[in-house]
Residue frames as qw, qx, qy, qz and C-alpha x, y, z in Angstrom:
[[0.004, -0.882, -0.471, 0.013, 0.02, 0.01, 0.01],
 [0.362, -0.706, 0.091, 0.601, 2.91, 2.36, 0.70],
 [0.388, -0.005, 0.563, 0.730, 3.78, 2.25, -3.02],
 [0.138, 0.701, 0.626, 0.312, 0.46, 4.00, -3.76],
 [0.065, 0.504, -0.069, 0.858, 1.23, 7.16, -1.80],
 [0.065, -0.060, -0.701, 0.708, 0.28, 8.33, 1.69],
 [0.476, 0.034, 0.010, -0.879, -3.17, 9.49, 0.60],
 [0.808, 0.002, -0.430, -0.402, -4.10, 5.91, -0.06],
 [0.614, 0.084, -0.737, 0.272, -1.90, 4.08, 2.39],
 [0.083, -0.016, -0.602, 0.794, -2.90, 6.13, 5.50],
 [0.339, -0.517, -0.656, -0.433, -6.49, 5.78, 6.71],
 [0.287, -0.299, -0.587, 0.696, -6.19, 7.70, 10.00],
 [0.235, 0.375, 0.124, -0.888, -8.28, 10.50, 8.44],
 [0.554, 0.425, 0.715, -0.032, -11.42, 9.39, 6.48],
 [0.488, 0.743, 0.326, 0.321, -11.23, 12.37, 4.15],
 [0.521, -0.162, -0.025, 0.838, -8.94, 15.32, 3.48],
 [0.076, 0.595, 0.362, 0.713, -11.42, 17.87, 2.25],
 [0.247, -0.481, -0.491, 0.683, -11.83, 20.88, 4.56],
 [0.151, 0.844, 0.438, 0.271, -14.45, 23.55, 3.55],
 [0.429, -0.400, -0.106, 0.803, -12.77, 26.93, 3.58],
 [0.113, 0.511, 0.419, 0.742, -15.01, 29.75, 2.39],
 [0.265, -0.460, -0.534, 0.658, -15.67, 32.77, 4.57],
 [0.026, 0.019, 0.218, 0.975, -17.06, 35.43, 2.22],
 [0.467, 0.244, 0.449, -0.722, -20.68, 34.33, 2.78],
 [0.528, 0.280, 0.800, 0.058, -23.16, 32.06, 1.01],
 [0.455, 0.797, 0.378, -0.124, -24.87, 34.65, -1.18],
 [0.045, 0.840, -0.412, -0.351, -21.67, 36.39, -2.16],
 [0.358, -0.285, 0.845, 0.278, -20.25, 33.01, -3.16],
 [0.533, 0.466, 0.707, -0.014, -23.33, 32.06, -5.11],
 [0.342, 0.899, 0.073, -0.264, -23.40, 35.43, -6.95],
 [0.057, -0.720, 0.606, 0.333, -19.68, 35.09, -7.83],
 [0.473, -0.019, 0.864, 0.173, -20.19, 31.45, -8.98],
 [0.507, 0.709, 0.475, -0.123, -23.01, 32.69, -11.30],
 [0.143, 0.911, -0.238, -0.305, -20.61, 35.38, -12.59],
 [0.332, -0.447, 0.782, 0.281, -18.00, 32.72, -13.26],
 [0.549, 0.299, 0.778, 0.061, -20.40, 30.60, -15.22],
 [0.423, 0.857, 0.243, -0.163, -21.60, 33.53, -17.32],
 [0.046, -0.816, 0.471, 0.332, -17.96, 34.61, -17.94],
 [0.462, -0.172, 0.835, 0.244, -17.11, 31.05, -19.08],
 [0.537, 0.579, 0.614, 0.008, -20.08, 31.02, -21.47],
 [0.253, 0.938, -0.032, -0.233, -19.07, 34.47, -22.90],
 [0.197, -0.658, 0.654, 0.319, -15.45, 33.42, -23.30],
 [0.540, 0.116, 0.816, 0.171, -16.55, 30.19, -25.10],
 [0.480, 0.776, 0.394, -0.106, -18.75, 32.23, -27.38],
 [0.130, 0.915, -0.282, -0.259, -15.99, 34.68, -28.27],
 [0.346, -0.450, 0.783, 0.255, -13.45, 31.92, -28.70],
 [0.575, 0.311, 0.754, 0.069, -15.84, 29.93, -30.84],
 [0.415, 0.873, 0.178, -0.184, -16.62, 32.92, -33.03],
 [0.071, -0.791, 0.521, 0.314, -12.92, 33.41, -33.55],
 [0.464, -0.121, 0.855, 0.198, -12.43, 29.76, -34.60],
 [0.541, 0.583, 0.600, -0.088, -15.49, 30.00, -36.89],
 [0.326, 0.920, 0.011, -0.215, -14.27, 33.03, -38.68],
 [0.051, 0.817, -0.548, -0.172, -10.53, 32.51, -38.97],
 [0.299, -0.313, 0.898, 0.077, -10.11, 28.72, -39.04],
 [0.456, 0.348, 0.819, -0.028, -13.38, 27.31, -40.45],
 [0.044, 0.119, -0.373, -0.919, -14.12, 30.35, -42.63],
 [0.126, -0.475, -0.841, -0.226, -17.80, 29.76, -42.04],
 [0.230, -0.376, -0.007, -0.898, -20.81, 31.72, -40.96],
 [0.324, -0.067, 0.681, -0.653, -23.42, 31.49, -38.18],
 [0.751, 0.182, -0.086, -0.629, -25.96, 30.07, -40.60],
 [0.687, 0.232, -0.688, -0.044, -24.05, 26.75, -40.76],
 [0.724, -0.582, 0.130, -0.346, -25.17, 25.11, -37.46],
 [0.972, -0.057, -0.095, 0.208, -22.74, 22.19, -37.76],
 [0.542, 0.456, -0.223, 0.670, -19.70, 24.45, -38.23],
 [0.286, -0.716, 0.161, -0.616, -20.90, 26.68, -35.33],
 [0.874, -0.462, 0.057, -0.137, -20.97, 23.70, -32.92],
 [0.882, 0.139, -0.109, 0.438, -17.57, 22.43, -34.13],
 [0.284, 0.628, -0.197, 0.698, -16.04, 25.94, -33.68],
 [0.502, -0.685, 0.149, -0.506, -17.49, 26.30, -30.21],
 [0.961, -0.260, -0.030, 0.088, -16.07, 22.89, -29.18],
 [0.716, 0.319, -0.138, 0.605, -12.59, 23.81, -30.46],
 [0.022, 0.701, -0.118, 0.703, -12.87, 27.16, -28.69],
 [0.748, -0.623, -0.190, -0.126, -13.47, 25.57, -25.28],
 [0.820, -0.059, -0.229, 0.521, -9.74, 25.08, -24.60],
 [0.311, 0.317, -0.137, 0.885, -8.56, 28.69, -24.63],
 [0.429, -0.608, -0.136, -0.654, -11.78, 29.88, -22.99],
 [0.833, -0.444, -0.328, 0.032, -11.29, 27.30, -20.14],
 [0.643, 0.013, -0.274, 0.715, -7.79, 28.62, -19.33],
 [0.006, -0.407, 0.010, -0.913, -9.10, 32.17, -19.12],
 [0.665, -0.536, -0.302, -0.424, -12.01, 30.96, -17.00],
 [0.808, -0.261, -0.390, 0.357, -9.59, 29.25, -14.56],
 [0.402, 0.135, -0.198, 0.884, -7.68, 32.43, -14.16],
 [0.323, -0.488, -0.165, -0.794, -10.91, 34.40, -13.63],
 [0.777, -0.489, -0.366, -0.151, -12.07, 31.97, -10.97],
 [0.700, -0.080, -0.351, 0.617, -8.67, 32.15, -9.28],
 [0.121, 0.335, -0.060, 0.932, -8.95, 35.94, -9.19],
 [0.518, -0.505, -0.214, -0.657, -12.44, 36.00, -7.77],
 [0.800, -0.341, -0.472, 0.147, -11.52, 33.44, -5.12],
 [0.469, 0.074, -0.354, 0.806, -9.24, 36.14, -3.59],
 [0.241, -0.620, -0.176, -0.726, -12.17, 38.41, -2.78],
 [0.621, -0.690, 0.066, -0.366, -12.36, 39.32, 0.90],
 [0.215, -0.692, 0.673, -0.147, -8.99, 37.83, 1.56],
 [0.959, 0.014, 0.221, -0.176, -9.66, 34.30, 0.36],
 [0.295, -0.524, 0.741, 0.300, -6.91, 31.90, -0.50],
 [0.698, 0.381, -0.343, -0.500, -7.48, 30.43, -4.00],
 [0.361, 0.291, -0.885, 0.029, -5.43, 27.32, -3.28],
 [0.133, 0.049, 0.841, -0.522, -7.53, 26.53, -0.15],
 [0.551, 0.330, 0.235, -0.730, -10.87, 27.56, -1.54],
 [0.693, 0.447, -0.381, -0.418, -10.39, 25.63, -4.78],
 [0.888, -0.269, 0.370, -0.039, -8.79, 22.65, -3.00],
 [0.646, 0.689, -0.329, 0.015, -5.65, 22.80, -5.12],
 [0.556, -0.580, 0.593, -0.048, -3.74, 20.65, -2.69],
 [0.526, 0.440, -0.690, -0.234, -1.53, 18.29, -4.66],
 [0.929, -0.254, 0.015, -0.268, -2.48, 14.72, -3.65],
 [0.268, -0.587, 0.764, -0.007, 0.19, 12.45, -2.11],
 [0.919, 0.215, 0.285, -0.166, -0.13, 9.73, -4.72],
 [0.373, -0.389, 0.689, 0.486, 2.52, 7.83, -6.59],
 [0.351, 0.254, -0.577, -0.692, 2.09, 7.07, -10.30],
 [0.236, -0.146, -0.958, -0.066, 0.66, 3.69, -9.29],
 [0.062, 0.426, 0.639, -0.637, -1.70, 5.49, -6.90],
 [0.339, 0.411, -0.123, -0.837, -2.97, 7.78, -9.64],
 [0.334, 0.108, -0.816, -0.460, -3.49, 4.75, -11.91],
 [0.139, -0.270, -0.922, 0.242, -5.46, 2.99, -9.16],
 [0.178, 0.467, 0.414, -0.761, -7.68, 6.05, -8.38],
 [0.400, 0.384, -0.317, -0.769, -8.46, 6.84, -12.02],
 [0.299, 0.041, -0.906, -0.295, -8.89, 3.16, -12.90],
 [0.010, -0.316, -0.843, 0.435, -11.31, 2.76, -9.97],
 [0.279, 0.463, 0.149, -0.828, -13.23, 5.78, -11.16],
 [0.389, 0.271, -0.620, -0.625, -13.51, 4.40, -14.72],
 [0.232, -0.108, -0.966, -0.033, -14.60, 0.99, -13.53],
 [0.113, 0.410, 0.652, -0.627, -17.23, 2.55, -11.18],
 [0.353, 0.457, -0.058, -0.814, -18.70, 4.73, -13.98],
 [0.409, 0.183, -0.746, -0.493, -18.80, 1.99, -16.60],
 [0.102, -0.197, -0.947, 0.231, -20.40, -0.34, -13.97],
 [0.234, 0.440, 0.443, -0.745, -23.03, 2.29, -13.30],
 [0.421, 0.381, -0.366, -0.737, -23.79, 2.72, -17.03],
 [0.302, 0.058, -0.927, -0.214, -24.00, -1.03, -17.55],
 [0.018, 0.298, 0.831, -0.469, -26.35, -1.31, -14.56],
 [0.336, 0.449, 0.169, -0.811, -28.62, 1.49, -15.88],
 [0.414, 0.314, -0.597, -0.611, -28.69, 0.14, -19.35],
 [0.222, -0.050, -0.974, -0.006, -29.55, -3.44, -18.02],
 [0.079, 0.355, 0.741, -0.564, -32.16, -2.38, -15.48],
 [0.332, 0.569, 0.208, -0.723, -33.97, 0.04, -17.75],
 [0.677, 0.313, 0.629, 0.218, -33.47, -1.94, -20.97],
 [0.150, 0.854, -0.093, -0.490, -31.94, 1.00, -22.73],
 [0.811, 0.396, 0.291, 0.316, -30.91, 0.65, -26.38],
 [0.379, -0.624, 0.145, 0.667, -27.70, 2.55, -26.72],
 [0.375, 0.242, 0.574, 0.686, -28.09, 2.73, -30.55],
 [0.014, -0.868, -0.482, -0.121, -30.82, 5.32, -29.78],
 [0.278, -0.927, 0.055, 0.245, -28.05, 7.59, -28.45],
 [0.597, -0.275, 0.484, 0.578, -25.40, 6.87, -31.07],
 [0.375, 0.732, -0.094, -0.561, -25.02, 9.22, -34.03],
 [0.873, 0.463, 0.132, 0.080, -24.34, 8.14, -37.56],
 [0.773, -0.019, 0.115, 0.623, -20.78, 8.21, -39.05],
 [0.279, 0.432, 0.142, 0.846, -21.26, 11.76, -40.20],
 [0.015, -0.051, -0.459, 0.887, -22.91, 12.96, -37.01],
 [0.426, -0.296, -0.486, -0.703, -26.43, 12.27, -38.16],
 [0.511, -0.222, 0.486, -0.674, -29.09, 12.06, -35.44],
 [0.094, 0.079, 0.992, 0.028, -30.50, 8.51, -34.87],
 [0.229, -0.388, -0.650, -0.612, -34.05, 7.95, -36.02],
 [0.423, -0.612, -0.645, 0.173, -35.33, 8.22, -32.43],
 [0.139, -0.982, -0.122, -0.044, -34.08, 11.82, -32.11],
 [0.210, 0.839, -0.416, 0.281, -30.92, 13.80, -31.26],
 [0.851, -0.127, -0.377, 0.344, -27.97, 11.85, -29.70],
 [0.478, -0.734, -0.070, 0.476, -26.74, 15.11, -28.24],
 [0.337, 0.938, -0.064, -0.039, -25.36, 18.23, -29.87],
 [0.175, -0.769, 0.610, 0.083, -21.75, 17.72, -28.74],
 [0.679, -0.132, 0.718, 0.081, -21.70, 13.99, -29.41],
 [0.688, 0.619, 0.376, 0.049, -23.02, 14.40, -32.97],
 [0.216, 0.943, -0.250, -0.038, -20.47, 17.17, -33.61],
 [0.399, -0.604, 0.682, 0.105, -17.62, 14.93, -32.38],
 [0.742, 0.196, 0.631, 0.109, -18.73, 12.07, -34.62],
 [0.540, 0.826, 0.154, 0.044, -18.80, 14.54, -37.54],
 [0.055, -0.904, 0.420, 0.058, -15.37, 16.01, -36.57],
 [0.717, -0.310, 0.608, 0.142, -13.89, 12.49, -36.52],
 [0.759, 0.496, 0.361, 0.220, -14.05, 12.58, -40.36],
 [0.358, 0.854, -0.133, 0.353, -11.69, 15.53, -40.34],
 [0.815, -0.227, -0.326, 0.423, -8.61, 14.48, -38.39],
 [0.344, 0.302, -0.176, 0.871, -7.02, 17.98, -38.25],
 [0.378, -0.515, -0.041, -0.768, -10.10, 19.54, -36.77],
 [0.835, -0.397, -0.361, -0.120, -10.68, 16.57, -34.55],
 [0.731, -0.154, -0.338, 0.572, -7.26, 16.82, -32.87],
 [0.059, 0.387, -0.109, 0.914, -7.84, 20.55, -32.47],
 [0.624, -0.484, -0.165, -0.591, -11.01, 19.70, -30.61],
 [0.790, -0.138, -0.571, 0.176, -9.41, 16.93, -28.56],
 [0.337, 0.068, -0.492, 0.800, -7.63, 19.23, -26.03],
 [0.353, -0.303, -0.007, -0.885, -10.87, 21.13, -25.60],
 [0.818, -0.273, -0.338, -0.376, -12.85, 18.02, -24.68],
 [0.826, -0.090, -0.480, 0.281, -10.14, 16.17, -22.72],
 [0.462, -0.095, -0.359, 0.805, -8.54, 19.18, -20.85],
 [0.073, -0.291, -0.083, -0.950, -10.55, 22.37, -21.46],
 [0.596, -0.470, -0.405, -0.510, -13.95, 21.14, -20.26],
 [0.736, -0.384, -0.496, 0.255, -12.60, 19.46, -17.07],
 [0.385, 0.014, -0.269, 0.883, -10.56, 22.58, -16.11],
 [0.231, -0.300, -0.080, -0.922, -13.42, 25.16, -16.46],
 [0.682, -0.407, -0.440, -0.420, -16.16, 22.90, -15.10],
 [0.725, -0.288, -0.511, 0.361, -14.19, 21.59, -12.11],
 [0.269, 0.128, -0.237, 0.925, -12.86, 25.04, -11.20],
 [0.348, -0.310, -0.095, -0.879, -16.36, 26.45, -11.11],
 [0.779, -0.332, -0.326, -0.420, -18.46, 23.55, -9.78],
 [0.888, -0.288, -0.326, 0.147, -16.27, 21.26, -7.71],
 [0.493, 0.159, -0.274, 0.810, -13.75, 23.95, -6.87],
 [0.050, -0.221, 0.152, -0.962, -15.45, 27.26, -6.04],
 [0.599, -0.323, -0.209, -0.702, -19.14, 26.48, -5.76],
 [0.788, -0.221, -0.571, 0.071, -18.56, 23.28, -3.77],
 [0.403, 0.028, -0.478, 0.780, -16.47, 25.21, -1.30],
 [0.270, -0.261, 0.030, -0.926, -19.21, 27.86, -0.94],
 [0.754, -0.290, -0.325, -0.491, -21.98, 25.32, -0.35],
 [0.757, -0.109, -0.585, 0.271, -19.86, 23.01, 1.90],
 [0.261, 0.090, -0.442, 0.854, -19.06, 25.97, 4.15],
 [0.435, -0.264, -0.032, -0.860, -22.78, 26.70, 4.56],
 [0.647, -0.126, 0.557, -0.506, -25.59, 24.77, 6.24],
 [0.845, 0.338, -0.246, -0.333, -25.78, 22.58, 3.16],
 [0.665, -0.475, 0.575, 0.034, -22.62, 20.85, 4.29],
 [0.135, -0.376, 0.815, 0.420, -20.71, 18.27, 2.28],
 [0.355, 0.335, 0.871, 0.049, -23.73, 16.16, 1.38],
 [0.323, 0.814, 0.350, -0.331, -25.74, 19.18, 0.20],
 [0.045, 0.742, -0.442, -0.502, -22.79, 20.52, -1.81],
 [0.286, -0.142, 0.896, 0.309, -22.34, 17.12, -3.44],
 [0.362, 0.535, 0.763, -0.014, -25.94, 16.81, -4.61],
 [0.212, 0.878, 0.167, -0.395, -26.38, 20.51, -5.64],
 [0.023, -0.673, 0.537, 0.508, -23.11, 20.72, -7.66],
 [0.302, 0.001, 0.905, 0.299, -23.82, 17.44, -9.38],
 [0.347, 0.668, 0.641, -0.149, -27.34, 18.55, -10.29],
 [0.163, 0.878, -0.036, -0.449, -26.23, 21.95, -11.60],
 [0.176, -0.494, 0.713, 0.466, -23.34, 20.40, -13.50],
 [0.367, 0.246, 0.876, 0.193, -25.65, 17.85, -15.19],
 [0.317, 0.803, 0.436, -0.253, -28.14, 20.62, -16.09],
 [0.006, -0.710, 0.382, 0.592, -25.32, 22.34, -18.03],
 [0.104, -0.177, 0.873, 0.442, -25.55, 19.37, -20.49],
 [0.544, 0.400, 0.534, -0.509, -29.23, 19.73, -21.30],
 [0.507, 0.564, -0.387, -0.524, -28.42, 19.61, -25.03],
 [0.132, 0.219, -0.965, -0.058, -27.66, 15.85, -24.45],
 [0.619, -0.298, -0.597, -0.414, -30.35, 13.16, -24.08],
 [0.640, -0.615, 0.117, -0.445, -31.88, 12.48, -20.71],
 [0.972, -0.111, -0.126, 0.166, -29.81, 9.26, -20.40],
 [0.609, 0.363, -0.227, 0.668, -26.56, 11.19, -20.74],
 [0.200, -0.675, 0.147, -0.695, -27.71, 13.89, -18.31],
 [0.851, -0.471, -0.006, -0.231, -28.52, 11.22, -15.72],
 [0.903, 0.031, -0.171, 0.394, -25.12, 9.63, -16.12],
 [0.316, 0.548, -0.205, 0.747, -23.43, 13.03, -15.81],
 [0.527, -0.667, 0.091, -0.518, -25.37, 13.65, -12.53],
 [0.948, -0.310, -0.026, 0.062, -24.12, 10.32, -11.13],
 [0.728, 0.288, -0.162, 0.600, -20.58, 11.11, -12.27],
 [0.057, -0.720, 0.146, -0.676, -20.90, 14.45, -10.41],
 [0.763, -0.585, 0.069, -0.268, -21.68, 12.54, -7.23],
 [0.945, -0.036, -0.052, 0.321, -18.67, 10.20, -7.76],
 [0.493, 0.517, -0.142, 0.686, -16.31, 13.12, -8.50],
 [0.331, -0.745, 0.118, -0.567, -17.56, 14.94, -5.47],
 [0.914, -0.405, 0.012, -0.026, -16.86, 11.89, -3.35],
 [0.817, 0.194, -0.083, 0.537, -13.36, 11.79, -4.69],
 [0.115, 0.710, -0.117, 0.685, -12.93, 15.51, -3.88],
 [0.631, -0.670, 0.111, -0.374, -13.99, 14.86, -0.30],
 [0.970, -0.165, -0.015, 0.177, -11.81, 11.75, 0.05],
 [0.754, 0.110, 0.000, 0.648, -8.62, 13.34, -1.27],
 [0.218, -0.838, -0.148, 0.477, -9.23, 17.08, -0.71],
 [0.289, -0.378, 0.490, 0.730, -7.81, 17.80, -4.14],
 [0.585, 0.650, 0.099, -0.476, -9.37, 19.24, -7.26],
 [0.143, 0.563, -0.737, -0.344, -6.46, 17.75, -9.16],
 [0.285, 0.000, 0.958, -0.038, -7.93, 14.31, -8.57],
 [0.509, 0.593, 0.510, -0.360, -11.40, 15.25, -9.91],
 [0.394, 0.761, -0.261, -0.444, -9.90, 17.02, -12.94],
 [0.034, -0.406, 0.879, 0.247, -7.59, 14.06, -13.65],
 [0.383, 0.223, 0.889, -0.115, -10.50, 11.58, -13.56],
 [0.437, 0.730, 0.281, -0.444, -12.73, 13.92, -15.56],
 [0.207, 0.718, -0.486, -0.452, -10.01, 14.47, -18.15],
 [0.147, -0.215, 0.950, 0.174, -9.31, 10.74, -18.60],
 [0.449, 0.442, 0.733, -0.257, -12.98, 9.99, -18.90],
 [0.443, 0.788, 0.065, -0.423, -13.48, 12.62, -21.64],
 [0.119, 0.640, -0.659, -0.378, -10.26, 11.73, -23.44],
 [0.313, -0.026, 0.947, 0.062, -11.09, 7.94, -23.48],
 [0.486, 0.581, 0.579, -0.302, -14.55, 8.67, -24.79],
 [0.342, 0.810, -0.194, -0.435, -13.23, 11.02, -27.45],
 [0.024, -0.475, 0.829, 0.294, -10.67, 8.39, -28.57],
 [0.432, 0.225, 0.870, -0.074, -13.41, 5.73, -28.73],
 [0.488, 0.751, 0.230, -0.380, -15.41, 8.06, -31.09],
 [0.217, 0.746, -0.498, -0.385, -12.38, 8.64, -33.26],
 [0.151, -0.298, 0.929, 0.162, -11.41, 4.95, -33.41],
 [0.508, 0.333, 0.766, -0.209, -14.92, 3.89, -34.27],
 [0.471, 0.757, 0.015, -0.452, -15.03, 5.97, -37.47],
 [0.846, 0.290, 0.298, 0.334, -13.92, 4.57, -40.79],
 [0.207, -0.754, 0.238, 0.576, -10.77, 6.47, -41.69]]
């Protein structure tokens, strides 16, 4: 066990997360809303730049708009992270403590075990849901060119990624956005800042876990209900990891590997 790192080998403390937000609940919620709006605005500006200068397209082409906005997530997410860091300083706050940017004491093997356990848990949950509710996954799988299945939309982002997989250059421009950009921005806002605000209030750790998972899943309303439900459950699991390790780096790492693996599966499934 010692080879995994002290965060896994020592069990004297059940969890390492310590809520640390003192600016007040409503101040924190207001700033979290501002962060989310700023992230949306930055994504829009970044996407418009990609649309105009890289895709040479217009707003009338919906497919190109979605592709551009996906590619634009990466630069927007870095600016969002800086904005969140800055706002976390309000009223003397410590960004590292509020955002739980403690580096976890995990060896390489420890990281592999944590991320591997996360992936196994999530795929087990999906298999259980599909089995219990008799869900046909083909209803949520786009065609090779991103076409919606006959039962309806498979999700705006998913369909765009399937379409992008036919254009390798654009796909690999979008890959950092999906695998790194989205986890950075979303985790900084939801499991970093907002979680700290709620956990420091009467909501406590359990309330913060449920509320942040619910709000995060509602961000993905362009996806089918099945995907939104899975994202909510993933939010609960990621919050549990945040509480256990007291580190946003763990949640971002698991989130990033999940997104990256799914993006690679999409790319590998397309005829090249």
